[in-house]
Legacy VTK file of the C-alpha trace (Angstrom):
# vtk DataFile Version 3.0
C-alpha trace
ASCII
DATASET POLYDATA
POINTS 306 float
0.000 0.000 0.000
1.151 3.528 -0.781
1.574 6.200 1.871
-1.423 8.267 2.902
0.184 11.316 1.305
0.646 9.505 -2.011
-2.926 8.189 -2.012
-4.359 11.598 -1.162
-2.340 13.230 -3.938
-3.509 10.695 -6.522
-7.144 11.137 -5.497
-6.770 14.926 -5.546
-5.820 14.702 -9.215
-9.018 12.733 -9.894
-11.276 14.778 -7.604
-9.776 18.271 -7.315
-10.711 20.041 -4.102
-12.634 17.051 -2.766
-9.912 15.278 -0.749
-9.428 15.861 2.978
-6.739 14.469 5.311
-7.459 13.425 8.929
-11.101 14.402 8.489
-13.453 13.952 11.494
-16.248 11.563 10.570
-18.651 12.314 13.445
-20.095 15.223 11.473
-20.774 12.906 8.519
-22.808 10.212 10.340
-26.236 10.378 11.992
-24.870 9.038 15.318
-22.481 12.020 15.572
-19.847 9.589 16.856
-16.454 8.593 15.482
-12.837 9.529 14.892
-11.119 10.741 11.718
-10.583 9.146 8.342
-7.010 9.103 7.065
-8.419 10.359 3.769
-11.997 11.498 3.139
-13.139 11.993 -0.448
-16.331 13.926 -1.186
-16.770 13.417 -4.953
-18.653 16.264 -6.607
-20.049 14.248 -9.514
-20.923 10.656 -10.315
-17.975 10.546 -12.698
-15.577 11.598 -9.921
-16.955 8.815 -7.735
-16.500 6.331 -10.580
-12.915 7.425 -11.244
-11.934 7.418 -7.566
-13.374 3.941 -6.941
-11.753 2.522 -10.080
-8.340 3.953 -9.119
-8.567 2.613 -5.564
-9.392 -0.877 -6.837
-6.534 -0.800 -9.360
-4.080 0.455 -6.743
-5.185 -2.114 -4.180
-5.828 0.590 -1.582
-8.303 -0.152 1.233
-11.409 2.024 1.266
-14.981 2.095 2.494
-18.060 3.816 1.113
-20.183 6.029 3.325
-23.565 7.343 2.229
-25.688 9.663 4.345
-24.246 8.120 7.487
-27.153 6.213 9.000
-26.860 2.583 10.105
-23.133 2.862 10.912
-21.027 3.144 14.062
-17.636 4.736 13.416
-14.800 3.716 15.734
-13.407 6.279 18.171
-10.024 5.871 16.490
-11.598 6.473 13.117
-11.031 4.717 9.804
-7.667 3.826 8.370
-7.326 4.306 4.640
-9.860 6.060 2.440
-13.526 6.879 2.982
-15.555 7.665 -0.149
-18.648 9.614 0.847
-21.513 9.814 -1.621
-24.281 12.389 -1.557
-24.150 15.829 -3.095
-23.114 15.524 -6.705
-24.530 12.011 -7.034
-28.188 12.927 -6.547
-29.787 13.165 -9.975
-33.203 11.594 -10.589
-34.997 10.569 -13.772
-38.604 9.367 -14.093
-39.652 7.327 -17.118
-43.140 5.931 -16.671
-43.056 3.524 -13.721
-39.241 3.316 -13.829
-37.141 5.589 -11.629
-33.409 5.993 -12.189
-31.574 7.449 -9.201
-27.913 8.155 -8.589
-26.524 6.589 -5.420
-26.581 9.757 -3.319
-30.285 10.514 -3.683
-32.076 10.833 -0.329
-34.549 7.989 0.182
-37.215 10.166 1.897
-36.953 12.728 -0.926
-37.231 10.018 -3.575
-40.228 8.414 -1.861
-42.023 11.778 -1.743
-41.241 12.674 -5.347
-42.438 9.282 -6.561
-45.702 9.528 -4.621
-46.374 13.038 -5.916
-46.022 11.676 -9.456
-48.521 8.899 -8.788
-45.919 6.136 -8.445
-46.452 3.608 -5.661
-44.123 1.059 -4.097
-41.624 3.213 -2.207
-43.912 4.773 0.408
-42.637 2.333 3.052
-39.207 3.997 2.850
-40.370 7.568 3.432
-38.825 7.534 6.907
-35.612 5.660 6.040
-32.873 8.257 6.742
-30.345 7.242 4.150
-29.328 7.341 0.505
-30.708 5.065 -2.176
-27.262 3.512 -2.613
-27.136 2.488 1.038
-30.763 1.315 0.958
-29.997 -0.988 -1.962
-26.897 -2.377 -0.238
-28.765 -3.058 3.014
-32.066 -4.113 1.427
-33.609 -1.478 3.671
-37.183 -2.065 4.731
-40.085 -0.997 6.897
-43.784 -1.759 7.362
-43.379 -5.247 5.917
-41.772 -4.088 2.661
-38.181 -3.835 1.429
-36.048 -2.652 -1.474
-35.868 -6.133 -3.006
-39.489 -5.700 -4.123
-38.717 -2.762 -6.409
-35.030 -2.934 -7.456
-34.873 -3.550 -11.184
-31.143 -3.017 -11.697
-27.981 -1.671 -10.081
-24.878 -0.268 -11.777
-21.643 -0.670 -9.822
-17.884 -0.286 -10.026
-16.035 -3.484 -9.105
-12.336 -4.457 -9.129
-13.027 -5.904 -12.598
-14.639 -2.762 -13.957
-18.147 -1.394 -14.275
-21.010 -3.879 -14.080
-24.792 -3.774 -14.358
-26.663 -6.291 -12.189
-30.353 -7.094 -12.487
-32.508 -7.100 -9.382
-32.658 -10.883 -9.465
-28.852 -11.040 -9.282
-28.655 -9.094 -6.030
-29.047 -12.136 -3.721
-31.507 -10.268 -1.548
-32.561 -11.565 1.878
-33.577 -9.871 5.134
-31.246 -6.841 5.370
-28.843 -8.646 3.049
-27.538 -8.345 -0.501
-24.513 -9.475 -2.493
-23.170 -5.940 -2.104
-22.395 -6.673 1.556
-20.130 -9.563 0.594
-18.528 -8.506 -2.711
-16.363 -5.460 -3.402
-18.493 -2.986 -5.348
-19.457 0.686 -5.276
-23.019 1.553 -6.265
-23.270 4.228 -8.963
-26.987 4.318 -9.695
-30.165 2.306 -9.330
-33.267 1.566 -11.404
-36.496 1.023 -9.474
-39.711 -0.410 -10.917
-42.735 1.200 -9.280
-46.425 1.032 -10.209
-48.975 3.623 -11.239
-51.411 4.922 -8.624
-53.299 8.098 -7.816
-50.971 10.743 -6.347
-53.389 11.387 -3.474
-53.523 7.681 -2.576
-49.734 7.247 -2.710
-49.025 10.383 -0.665
-51.694 9.410 1.888
-49.958 6.051 2.477
-46.586 7.781 2.728
-47.896 10.289 5.271
-49.623 7.601 7.320
-46.421 5.566 7.607
-44.484 8.709 8.508
-47.003 9.440 11.273
-46.569 5.898 12.569
-42.812 6.352 12.573
-43.008 9.630 14.492
-45.372 8.028 17.028
-43.211 4.969 17.691
-39.572 5.851 16.997
-37.226 8.441 18.525
-36.788 11.612 16.499
-34.688 13.633 18.962
-31.092 12.835 20.010
-28.729 11.425 17.357
-28.913 7.701 16.601
-27.958 5.319 13.815
-31.389 3.727 13.365
-32.113 0.201 14.526
-29.164 -1.425 16.277
-30.208 -5.091 15.975
-31.840 -7.194 13.306
-35.244 -8.591 14.157
-34.954 -12.313 14.975
-37.257 -14.622 12.995
-40.851 -14.221 14.098
-40.142 -11.511 16.664
-38.918 -7.943 17.104
-35.652 -6.962 18.728
-37.267 -3.927 20.347
-39.905 -6.056 22.055
-37.300 -8.467 23.415
-35.084 -5.655 24.730
-38.036 -3.935 26.367
-39.276 -7.168 27.971
-35.763 -7.870 29.275
-35.617 -4.460 30.992
-33.224 -2.975 28.466
-34.906 0.435 28.287
-33.297 1.361 31.592
-29.750 0.785 30.373
-27.180 3.511 29.782
-23.383 3.629 29.399
-21.816 7.067 29.460
-23.888 9.206 27.119
-25.198 6.202 25.149
-28.730 5.282 26.182
-31.374 2.819 25.010
-34.347 4.821 23.765
-37.392 4.947 26.019
-39.636 5.158 22.951
-38.185 2.255 20.917
-35.785 -0.161 22.599
-33.997 -1.089 19.363
-32.521 2.403 19.185
-29.469 3.662 21.049
-29.262 7.430 21.426
-26.276 9.738 21.703
-27.345 11.901 24.628
-24.438 14.315 24.250
-20.886 13.019 24.101
-21.330 9.298 23.624
-18.358 7.403 22.234
-18.270 4.309 20.074
-16.882 2.455 23.091
-19.935 3.534 25.119
-22.217 2.211 22.399
-20.359 -1.103 22.122
-20.507 -1.614 25.897
-24.220 -0.861 25.880
-24.781 -3.250 22.972
-23.032 -5.994 24.947
-25.211 -5.355 28.011
-28.397 -5.393 25.948
-27.379 -8.638 24.265
-26.631 -10.231 27.638
-30.029 -9.200 28.999
-31.913 -10.644 26.040
-29.847 -13.842 25.966
-30.403 -14.433 29.692
-34.130 -13.673 29.497
-35.061 -15.423 26.245
-32.060 -17.429 25.002
-31.992 -15.269 21.860
-28.712 -14.004 20.406
-29.366 -10.613 18.822
-27.456 -9.880 15.610
-26.243 -6.397 14.748
-27.949 -4.420 12.015
-25.766 -1.347 12.543
-22.429 -1.672 10.740
-19.213 -1.060 12.743
-16.846 0.998 10.610
-13.175 1.543 11.303
-10.488 0.533 13.796
-12.123 -1.351 16.673
-9.046 -3.469 17.420
-7.951 -3.754 21.083
-5.438 -1.154 22.163
LINES 1 307
306 0 1 2 3 4 5 6 7 8 9 10 11 12 13 14 15 16 17 18 19 20 21 22 23 24 25 26 27 28 29 30 31 32 33 34 35 36 37 38 39 40 41 42 43 44 45 46 47 48 49 50 51 52 53 54 55 56 57 58 59 60 61 62 63 64 65 66 67 68 69 70 71 72 73 74 75 76 77 78 79 80 81 82 83 84 85 86 87 88 89 90 91 92 93 94 95 96 97 98 99 100 101 102 103 104 105 106 107 108 109 110 111 112 113 114 115 116 117 118 119 120 121 122 123 124 125 126 127 128 129 130 131 132 133 134 135 136 137 138 139 140 141 142 143 144 145 146 147 148 149 150 151 152 153 154 155 156 157 158 159 160 161 162 163 164 165 166 167 168 169 170 171 172 173 174 175 176 177 178 179 180 181 182 183 184 185 186 187 188 189 190 191 192 193 194 195 196 197 198 199 200 201 202 203 204 205 206 207 208 209 210 211 212 213 214 215 216 217 218 219 220 221 222 223 224 225 226 227 228 229 230 231 232 233 234 235 236 237 238 239 240 241 242 243 244 245 246 247 248 249 250 251 252 253 254 255 256 257 258 259 260 261 262 263 264 265 266 267 268 269 270 271 272 273 274 275 276 277 278 279 280 281 282 283 284 285 286 287 288 289 290 291 292 293 294 295 296 297 298 299 300 301 302 303 304 305
């Protein structure tokens, strides 16, 4: 691997003005927790993202992709290597009948609203998912009994072997799973297949699900979204609540009183606080029900023992 200075210089040539050394990541994630990235790249166009990812693969340099920063826990010591952050500059949308083409950085809530206003149904469930469409496709994000696998028609990615276009049926979708979590690839854009409906009907469903979200999930202090995956036939939040987990707190990390599958940053929580709290919650649920909760939030960075 090349030195950080060499990598940053090469990326600066590909993405002028978009490369930052020792960049704090807490401001880039919804948890507001985490140390710095050795190199943070904020591509300004889809082409810059494509070029940066292709160069990193060719050079064999380690890197991770960060979208709008939900569903991740960044280590207190940060991330070694390169972080590619998508968002502004990769947020163009195109509607063609029931097909929606969206660049990876498009906000999911914005896309859900725009689709509903145009009389396109199928994405209303995701109106409260606080992430980008690229991240939603990677995670097979879902809510209200629906998920991205139902509507993904195709995904265009950069891989170590070049640019590829995968059909929805090639994505190996399962509960909060896709092939993108197990193969090196950077999402460029996505095609979604929606269905025609009346705009008033689609927006009414969207608004109803948003009201349900605001009534049942925390909307105040920073969080990453759900911490644990739901075990088969049950809900992680119910198990944590029944095991007395809502009373747990470590430092400034606290289990939400409103929804027990959320951990909140009450001020100056650290990643270590969150990990300790996760361990305590898991122990409570395992002792009470014999269930081993699996993480949904993705640890990102250097969590190795000191």
